[in-house]
N, C-alpha and C positions, 0 to 999 in steps of 0.2 A: 504493500500499501505507500509504504516510500516512495520506495521507487521510481513509482506510475503516479506519488504525487513534483516530485522533482524534477521528471520529464515532460509532465506537464506544465510546470512552471517555467520551465525549459523555451520546452515551444513560448507560451504568452511572449517569452521577453519574444520572441526571435520575432514573433510575428510582428513587434510591440517596433522594432528598433524598420521592418520591411514596411508596415504599415507609415513612420516616419517618412519615408522617399512617394511610399506610392501617392501620398497628402499632393504631391507635387502632380500628381496625373489625374486628381478627381477621384481618385477611388479609395473608401476607407475601412478597414478590418477592427474596426473598432471594437463589435458587436461578436466575435468571431479569439478573437484577444478576452477578453469579458471572461466570455463561456469556459473556456479552459483554464482562469484565475480560476475561476466559479472548480470547477472539476480539479484542480487541486487541491483548494480549501477544501473538497469533500473527503480528498484521500489522506488528507493530513488531520483529518477530526479522526478519518475510522485510527488510522492508526498513532492517537492522542498525543498528537506533535502542534500542541496547538497555537505559538509564538509562531509557527513555518503559515499554520491555517491564517489567520488573523492577516499577518502579513501581505497572502494573496488578496483580502479583500477589502487589505487599506489600500492597494493595488487602485484596483476598481473602483474605490469611491474618488479617487485623484482621476482616472482615467471619464467618470460623472460629473466630474466637477468639474470640466477642461470641456466633456457638453454642454453644461448647465441644464444637466440633468438630475436636479434639485433633488424630486422625492427616492429615483433611486440613489440615487446619492448620501440620503438621511440613511433611507435602508440600508446600506454597506457601513456606514458607520454602527448604529446599532448594532448588526451584525457582529462586527468586529469587535466593540465593546461584552456580547455574553462573551464571545470569546476567551476573554480576555483574563474577563477575571474569571479562570479559573487558573489561571497563573498568577493576574499582578492586579485585582481587583482600583483602587488609584487609577494606575494608567487605566482601566474601562469607562473608570467616570470621566476622564476630558474627551473620549472616543465617544460614550453617550451625551457626551452634552453636545457635542459638532450637528451630531443627531436633533436635539433640541435645538437648534439654530435652527439648523435648514424646514426642520415640517414646521415651526412659528413661521416662517417666510413662505411657505405655500399655504397655509389658515389648517392646518393637522392640528389643530388643537387638544385632539383626544388622542394624539399620538405622542405630542409634548404630556401631556399627565404623567400616561404610558410612561415614558425614561423616565422623568423627575419621579416615579415610585419607585424602578427599580432601581432610579442610584442611592431614592432613602432608604430602599432596604439593602444595598451593599456598603453602606454607614454603620448601617445595627448587624451586619456583620459585622465588624470590625471594634463592634466599640463607642463609634461617636455617636453619640445618642445626642448630641447638639445639632449636628451638621444632620441627622438623619433628621429630626423636626424641622426645621430651612428647609429643608426638597421635601420630605408632605406638603410641604404649608404649597411651593411652588407645582405643586404634583395638582393638587387641589383648587388651588388661582384657573393651570389650563382646563379641568376636568370641566370645572363649574360656564367654563366657558360654549363647552358643548353639550344637544342637549341628548345624549342616548347615554350619553358619563354620567349622567348625575346621583345614582348610587353609589360609582365609585369615589365619586367626591366625598360623598360624605367617608365612608373608609376612610380620606386620606386625611380632613381635616379632624377628622377624634383620631384619630392616629395621629396628630402631633399640637391636640387640647391635650394629648395623654403626658406624650412626651415629652411640651412643654413647661408644663406641670409638675413632673417627674424631677427632671434635672434642670431645670431654669427657672420653676419655684416660679411661673406664671398662669399662677389662680386665677385672674378675674377674669385672663382671657380665655383661659379652660373653663371655667362655667359660662360666661356665654355661649359659646361651641358646645355644650351638652345645652344646653337650656334649647337652642337655635333646634338644632337635630332634633330636640322630644320632639317639637312642638310641632315639628314637617313630619317628624313618627306619626302626630296624634291625626294627623290629616290624611291618613292612608290607611284604610283597612287592613290591609299585607302587613302592617309595619307598626299599627300600633301598642302592643306589646310590650317594642325593643326602647319605646318612650322612656317605661320604668330602669331603664339601668341605664341609659343616661343622667335622670334624675337622681340617680344613689348619687354617679360620678359625685354627679355634681356638688349635690349635697354631704357626702364628705368630703370634696374641696371649703368650700363652707365652713366646716369644724374645722379643719386646719388652719386657718386663716382666721381662727379664733373667737368671730364674733359667732356666738351662739346665739345674741335677740336675733340678730340679721340670719343665721342659720336657721330658727325657729320661723321663719316670718315667708322667706323663700319656701321652705320644707311643703311650709300649706299655703304658697299660691299652687306648687306642682300638685298639691290636692284638687283644688280650684277652677284649674290647666286637662287634669283626665280625674274625675269620677274615679275611676279606677284604684287609680294610685293612692286613697283615703286609707284606702280595706288593703292596702296592696303589705306584703311581709317587709317589701324592702323601707316603705315610710314608716311603720313599727321599726324597721331598725337601726333607719334613724333620728329616731325619736326617743329610743333606749341609751342611742349611745349618747344622744342631750344630756339625757337624764344620771349615766354613770361619769360624764365630765362635770358636769353640775356638782353632782355628791361627793364624784371625787375616792370613788369605789370601783378599785381596777378589780378588782373581784368578779361585779356585777356584772364590767366591760368586757371582761373575758366568756365569763356563761351569756351575753349576747353573742357572740361574736360565736364561738362553740356552736349555740342554737344556730345557729343563721346558714353554717356554715355545712352543718348536715344534712341540709336540707338542699342547701343552694351552694355549689361551692365557689369559694371564690375567686381571687380572677389575682394573679402574683401583681398586678397595678394596685388593687385593694388595697392586700395585703399589705403593700406597703403603708402606705400613705392610714391604715390603722394601727400599724407597727409604728408611724407618726405621730398620732394619734398618744397615744398605749405609753408613749413616751415622757412624757408630759405629765401623763399622772405620776403622783411623787411616788406610790405606794411601791414595794415592790411583790407580781404577781407569781402564782404556783406557775402557770401556763402560762410557755412564751410564744410569742408571732415571727417570725421567721420577717426578716425586711425584704428575701426572694426566691421564698420556698413554697411560703403556702404557713394553716395553719396547721401546730402541732399539738394532736388532740388526746395526746400519751396523757 
């Protein structure tokens, strides 16, 4: 496979040189050159020679750019980026960003959003959550402009809110996003049930901020917006957490968390902030909440 790839790459290079002279006579074999590079790239992929495969695709990107074929050029940069992810994630980001610029010039905003989301996920893999948060916001910006990408917009803006709250302490911004998404969900019969998860996240952040009065007011507002939330386990959970904080009762706090987690498993994001809330209570309890792993029920 690798030998075949090298032969195809040599053929493409030979055709490129031939094309340089052929252009003087009005002939063009660019399509044949591109086809050879594509076939070479595929053979390199089969041989797991990712760097060589990416190199072939980048050569095609240069040819597309030379011929002002913006859409094909953007596709090539994106493909090169996806290949490069396998051996150099930061290098991959540069190619994917090139794709974003080109998709934007031709109004393919959904593609821009997909690329920015791709970059955000790469940064998450690299544990660079500040950069990941930024790129999820960029992805949401592009998805919002595309009529058929509203659900993906929600995924990205919520991810931005979660990361920005957890790593940048942007609590107010995150609360606003969760509340907006809850209101949007309530207007869609298929998404209404999801509103309560946005409300519980917003409620937790209100409690983290430490303004208990405003937290109660906000939680009551959520109940007014969604009567089903008023009788939900999520509403009861938030109310009980506030009571435990008001009483400075860590044992009650732990009991509330355990009982809720027993029926509805708490995700790591909620656990992180519950740990944050618990750490502000002065009394040592018997049960530990880990900031990254879940609730210890032993």
